[in-house]
C-alpha positions as CSV (number, residue, x, y, z in Angstrom):
1,X,-29.7,-14.6,-12.8
2,X,-27.1,-11.8,-13.2
3,X,-23.5,-13.2,-13.5
4,X,-21.6,-10.0,-12.9
5,X,-17.9,-10.1,-13.7
6,X,-15.5,-7.8,-12.0
7,X,-11.7,-7.6,-11.9
8,X,-9.5,-7.4,-8.9
9,X,-6.1,-5.7,-9.0
10,X,-3.5,-6.8,-6.5
11,X,-0.7,-4.3,-6.1
12,X,2.9,-5.1,-4.9
13,X,2.3,-3.3,-1.6
14,X,-0.6,-5.7,-0.8
15,X,-3.5,-3.3,-1.6
16,X,-6.4,-4.4,-3.8
17,X,-8.8,-2.4,-5.9
18,X,-11.8,-3.5,-8.0
19,X,-12.7,-2.6,-11.5
20,X,-15.7,-3.4,-13.8
21,X,-13.6,-4.3,-16.9
22,X,-10.1,-5.5,-17.8
23,X,-9.4,-2.0,-19.3
24,X,-10.5,-0.5,-16.0
25,X,-8.2,-2.8,-14.1
26,X,-5.2,-1.9,-16.3
27,X,-6.2,1.8,-15.8
28,X,-6.0,1.3,-12.0
29,X,-2.5,0.0,-12.4
30,X,-1.5,2.8,-14.7
31,X,-3.0,5.5,-12.5
32,X,-1.4,4.1,-9.3
33,X,2.0,3.8,-11.1
34,X,1.8,7.4,-12.4
35,X,1.2,8.8,-8.9
36,X,3.7,6.5,-7.0
37,X,6.6,8.1,-5.2
38,X,8.9,7.3,-8.1
39,X,6.7,6.9,-11.3
40,X,9.7,5.6,-13.3
41,X,10.2,2.8,-10.8
42,X,6.9,2.2,-9.0
43,X,7.9,-0.5,-6.6
44,X,4.7,0.1,-4.5
45,X,2.6,-0.9,-7.5
46,X,4.5,-3.3,-9.7
47,X,4.3,-6.2,-10.2
48,X,0.5,-6.1,-10.1
49,X,-1.8,-9.0,-10.7
50,X,-5.2,-8.8,-12.3
51,X,-7.9,-11.4,-11.4
52,X,-11.3,-12.0,-12.9
53,X,-13.9,-12.5,-10.1
54,X,-17.5,-13.6,-10.2
55,X,-19.9,-16.3,-9.4
56,X,-19.7,-17.9,-12.8
57,X,-15.9,-18.5,-12.8
58,X,-14.5,-21.7,-11.4
59,X,-13.6,-21.2,-7.8
60,X,-14.8,-17.6,-7.8
61,X,-11.7,-16.1,-9.4
62,X,-9.4,-16.7,-12.4
63,X,-5.9,-15.3,-12.9
64,X,-5.8,-12.9,-15.9
65,X,-2.3,-11.4,-16.1
66,X,0.7,-9.9,-14.2
67,X,2.0,-6.5,-15.1
68,X,5.7,-6.3,-14.3
69,X,6.7,-3.0,-16.0
70,X,5.3,0.4,-16.9
71,X,6.1,-0.4,-20.5
72,X,3.5,-3.2,-20.5
73,X,0.8,-0.7,-19.8
74,X,1.2,1.1,-23.1
75,X,2.4,-1.9,-25.3
76,X,0.3,-2.6,-28.4
77,X,-1.7,-5.7,-28.0
78,X,-2.8,-7.6,-31.2
79,X,-6.2,-9.1,-30.3
């Protein structure tokens, strides 16, 4: 059985997009913020929520993170 995991991005304007990885989901947010009407203050994009979706996660979806500012998209992450 293939337990495919995907990520769902929920933007501030109510739109949703899908991505195959967490990096891809963050890239969706960065791309949408860069091409918003005002890239320095992308109110149509941020805050954005990222959710992990799949049949193997409890309830079908799990909250991953909220991106509230453009600076969070390029912040160094110690993993």
